[in-house]
N, C-alpha and C positions, 0 to 999 in steps of 0.2 A: 197676645198669647199668654195664658196664665202660667205661673211659675212651675206648676206641676205637669204641664203638658209635654208630651214627647214629640218634638218636631220631626218632620220627615228628613230634614237636612240642616246642618249648620256648617258653614265654611270654617276651616281651621285657620283662623287669622289671629294675629297677636301683636305684641310690641315690636317684633322684628319687622313685620310688614309696615307698621305705623312709622317706624324710624326710617325705613327705606323710602316710603312715600314722602315723608317730611324732608329728607335729604334732597330728593328730586325737586321739590318745591323751592327749597332754600337755594338750590344751585342756580335758579333762574332759568333753567331749561326744562320746561314742562311739556313741550310738544314733542313730536317724534324726533329723537336724537340719539345720543350715545348709549343710553340705557336700553332703548329699543334694539339697537344693533347688537348689544351684548346678550339680550334675551333671545334674539333670533339665533345667534350662534350656539348658545347653551341649549336651547330647545331642539335645534336640528341635531346637535351631537347626541342628545338624549334619545332621540327616536331613530338614530342611525341614518339621517339624511344629510345630503351635502349642503342644502340651503334652506333657510327659514325666512319667510316673508310675513312680518307681523301686520295684522289688519284689525279692523274695528269689531269684527264678529266672525263666527263660523259661517254665517249666512253670506257675508261678503266674500269670505274665503272661497266658498262654493261658487258664487257668482263669477269671481275672477278666474277660477280654474276653468270654468266652461268658456269664458271669453278667450282665454289662452288657447283652448282647443279649437276655437273657431266655430263653436256650436251656435246655430242661429235659426231663424224662421224656416219652417219646413222640415227641420230635423226632429228626431225623437231621441229621448234619453230614457233608458230603463232605470227605474227607481223602485225601492220598496214603498208601498203605501204605509207599512208599519214603521213610521218614523215621525219625528216632529215635522210639522208642515213646511218648515224652511227648506227641507231637502227637495221637495217637489217645487216649491216656489222659485228656487234658484234657477231651475230649468226654464220656468216661465219668464224670468227676468231677461234671458237672452232670446226670447221669442220662440223657443222650442217647446215641444210637447212632452210632458212626463208620461211614460207608459208604466203603469203600476204592475209589478210582479209580486207573486206570493213569496212566502218565506218558509224557512225550516221551522218546524214546531218546537224544537228544543232550544234553538238559539235566537229565533226571531230575525235571522239574517237571510239575505239572498243566497241562493245556491246556483250552481251551473244549470241545474234542471229548471229552476223557476225562471231564470233569465232566458234560457233557450225556448221556453214556452211562449214568450211574448216578443222577442226581438224580431225585427223585420228589416227589409232593405233600406228603410228610412232611419233605422237606428244608427246613431253616430257616436254614442258613448254609453257606458254603464256606470251608474253611481251607486256604489255599495256602502251600506252603513254598518259600522260596528256597534250594534244596538245595545245601549245601556252599558257599554264597556265590554260586552261579550264579543270576542273577535270573530269576524267572518273568516271563512276559509279562503283567504285571498290567494293562496298558492294555486288552488284549483280555479278560482275565478280569473286570475291573471293568465293562466294557461288557456282557458276557454276563450277569453277575450282576444288573446293573440291569434287563436285559430279563426275567430270571427273578424279579425282586423279591426277591433274596437278598443279605444282607450278605456281604462278603468280608473275612475276617480273614487277615492275613499273618503267618505264622511266619517272622520274619526273624532267627531265632536266630544264623545264621551270616553274615549279609549286611551288617553295618556296613561302609560304604565301597563296596559294589557300587552299580551305577547301572542305571537303566532309562530309555531315551530321553534320556540326558544328565542326568537328575535322580537324586538319591540314592534308593535303595530306602527306602521309608517315606514319601517325598514324596507327599501326596495320599491316603495310606492311611486307610481308615475306622478301623481299629485294627491296629496292628502290634506284635508281641511280639519281644523281643530277649534275647539271652543274653550273660552275661559270665563264662561258665565258662572255665577255663584253656585249653581247646582252641580258644577263639574268638580272633579277632584282637585285640579289646579285652577285657581281663579285669579283674575285681575279686576273683578267687578264686571266688566264687559271686555270683549276683545277676542281675537282669533288669530290663527296662524295658518299659512300654507307651507307645506314642506315638499321638496322635490330634489332630485339629483341632477336636474337639467339646468345648467348655468344660463342658457339663453332664455328659457322660460322665467327663471328667477329674476333676471334683469328686467324683463318686460313686466312682470307682475309688480315689481317695485315701482315702475313708472305708472302703471295703471292705478295703483292705490293712491297716487299723488297727482291726479289730474293729467297724467300723461306727460309730465315734465321730464326732460332729459337730464336734469340736475335737481337733486332733492333740496328741500329747504335747509336741511342740515349741512349739505355740501356748500350751499350758497352762503350761509351764515358763518361758516368756519373758514371760508376762503379769504386770503389776504388781497385778492384782486376781484374786481367786479365780475360777476357771472351773469351773463344774459341768457336766461333759460329759454328753451323752446318747448312747445307742446306738440309732441310727435303724433299723437292720436287722441281721440276723445277718451278721457280717463274719469276717475272717480275720486271722491274724498273719503277714503277708507283707511285712514291712518290710525295707528295706536299712539298713545301718549307715553312720554317717559315716566310719568307717575304710575301708570298701569304696568309698564315693563319693570319698574323697580319692585313692585309687589310681586310680579310674576317670577322674577329671579329668586326671591326668597321662597316662594311657593315651590318652585322647581327643586330647591334644595331639600324640601321636606317630602318629596314624592315617595321615596322608598319607605319612609315611615308611614305615610298615609296608606300606601298600598298594603303593607303588611298588616296594619290595623284593620282595614276594611275586609281583607281576606280572613282575618281572625274572627271578626264579627259575623261574616257570612257563614263560616264553618260552624259557629255556635248556633246561628239560626237553623242551619241544616239539622243539627242535633235536636234542638228544642222542638222543631216542627214535626218531628217523627211522632209526637204525641197528639198531633192535630190531623186526623185522617182527612184525606180529600184535597190536600194542598200539594202542588208540585212546584218546588223552588227552582229558580234558575241555577244552572251549574256550569262549570267549565266545560267547554267542548273538548273533544279528543285532540284537536289540532292546536290548542292554545290555552292560555289562562286569562281570566277576566280581572279587571281592577275593581269589580263590583261597584262601579259608579252608581248603579241602581241595583237593588235587590228586590226582584219581583217574584210573586207566586201566582201560579195559574190554578184556578178553582176547577177541580175535577167535576165531571157532570153530575156525580152523586152528592156533591157538597150541598148541604141543605140551605145555605144562605146565598142569595144573589150578590153579585159584586157591589152594586150600589148600596144595597142594604147593609152589607158588611162594612163598607166605608163609613156609613152613618153610625153603625154600632161602635166602631173604633173611635170615631170622633166623640161619641158620647162617653167613652171611657178615657178620654184625654189623650188619644193617640192620633197624630196627624199622619195619614197615608194618602196616596194619590191613586187615581185610576191608572190602569196600565197604559202602555204606549198607544198613542192615537193611531187610528186608521185614516190617513189623509183623504182617501177616496170617499169617505162617508161624511166629510165636513162640507158645510154649505159652499165654501170657496171652490169646491170641485164637484158640485152637484151637476149631474148630466155628463160628466167627463167619462169617455168610454173606458171600460175596464173589463178585463177578463174576470171570471170568478176568483175570489180571493178568500177561500174558506178558512185557511190557517190564520191569515191576517185578522179576519173578523173575530175568530175564536179567541186569539190572544188579546186583542184590543178590548173585547167585551167582557172577558172573564178573568182578567188579571188585575192585580193591584201592586203598587210599589210600597214597600214597608220602610219605616225609618232606618237609616243607616248613616252614621257620621263619625268622624274620628274620635270625638270625645264622648261617644255614647257609652253609658255604663251598663254593666250586667243587669242592674235593677231596672233600668229603662227597657232593655231588651226583653227581660222577663215580663214586664208589663204589656209589651206589644203581643207577645205570644199568649199570655193569659187572656187578653182581650179577644184575640182570635178564637181561642178555645171556648170562652164564655159565650160568644155570639153563636158558635156552632151548637153548643150544648143547649142554649135557650131555644133555638129554632127546632132542634130535635125533640124537645119536650112538648112542643105544640101539637 
């Protein structure tokens, strides 16, 4: 990347994270241990949950959540196609079938109506995504799922710091899965978390992430007496390291500042983009506030430049942008997979792009992004 290029994302990492990681290494305890436990407690408290279970990624968090619910072969799980493919893949991991539902055009999220259109007698769960940090209307979805006698799992990969009805996303969730990938607001490099208020599920999820053992490695190593562990069921190696958790604790302490800055930049984008007709920016829904993990714009039908052509024009101007959120049902991995018509999903996926937004972004960089969009539009209009 050239020095003058505007990146789509830069994690806000610095000396404090470096010292925390170094301290973990120098402590001699680099595997899952006391820092992981501290990160779990701090994260759960932040989102208003009783329990946090740190894992290796959001994908593994989703997988374990479905295992805990007993989802398996012959079952269906309603998911949005408009999501990173891991959402649908996690359903496949347990042998069940993802059933793709369409989404709300303004938020990119499932609604009670879109779920109701596709759920069947074989449906055993609904997996809702807080897309790009925009909170889904989980109060409505939870009420509907209760009526249908279906558990609601929340894919909150992008949503740390977002709110619904004044409460953090994750508050009151049956099971919520989180990501700490570098593109996310809080990062540990890689890693994930499950949050829940159910102590029984939390205990089982901790076993499942560590090969199904009834005593964790940390418990065995800190015990003064020999511990002969048992393996109560087939489990997985989905652990987080103490080095990652040490970074995560520092990142969590920065969260309020990160959210405030991202919302400030999003508001400034909103103002600047008024001068570029034909673009509809993502905005807060009526039921909550976004952390603006991603800031995307939807090209109106009259916009003179196609999405891919616009991405190329931005790249030529030194601006890194990304295509909009993928439509999983259009990917080769799901070729031939049965699906109802998904017009909103395909419209958002085909005609949107994600603009640069990161904590250290300057006004000059943001001005360059908007100027490049305006220039591409004007150039095509002249042709």
